[in-house]
N, C-alpha and C positions, 0 to 999 in steps of 0.2 A: 575247167576246159569247157568248151565249146566244141561243137561236131559239125559237120557239115557233110551229106551223102554227094559224090559223084557218079555219075554214069557217065562211061566211055572216058572218063578224063575231065570232064564237064560240071561241074556244081550245079545241082537240079535247085531254082531259085528259091521253092517253099519250103526247102530242107538244110537253108544254112546257118548255122549257129544253134543249133540245138544244145541243150545244157545236159541232157541225159544221153550219155552212151546207149542206152539199153532204145532207150526211144530212135534212135540213130539206126541202130543194127535191124529193130522190127521194120519200119520204113524203107529199108535197103533191100531185107530180104522180101518185101512186097512188090518193090520193083524189079527184082530179078523175077518173082517168079512171072512177074507180069508181060517182060521182056527176056526170052532167053537167050539171045545171045548179048545181050548188054554184059560189060563187066561194071559191077556194082564198088566201090570201096567210099570207106570214110576217112575224113580227116580229123584230126585232134589240135585244135589250137590251144595254147594254155594261157590260162590268165595272164602269169607272170613268165617273164622270157624263159624262155627253157626249150625242150625237144618238143617236138611235131610229132605225135603220132599217127601211123596210119593203118589200114587195116583193108582188106580184103575180102570178098567172098568169095571162098574156094568151092567153087560147086561139085567137084568131085567126093568132097568128102562134106559138104554142107555144113560148112562152119567158117567163121572168120578167122583170117590170119593175120596177125601183126608183122608189117614191113616196114623198114625204115629208109 
């Protein structure tokens, strides 16, 4: 699976197709800390055809929540 970080629905150019979800989450949290009003999401693209996963950073509980 490869992961991309999105801010307000747009991919961050330097953070496209990361291979490790933990890295994507860490970088997304850093962006969220720097941009309080931004909505931060991660999209996971499978290597083989399958379901694409999406997470968004829920600031109320300070956790990543899986969405579909």
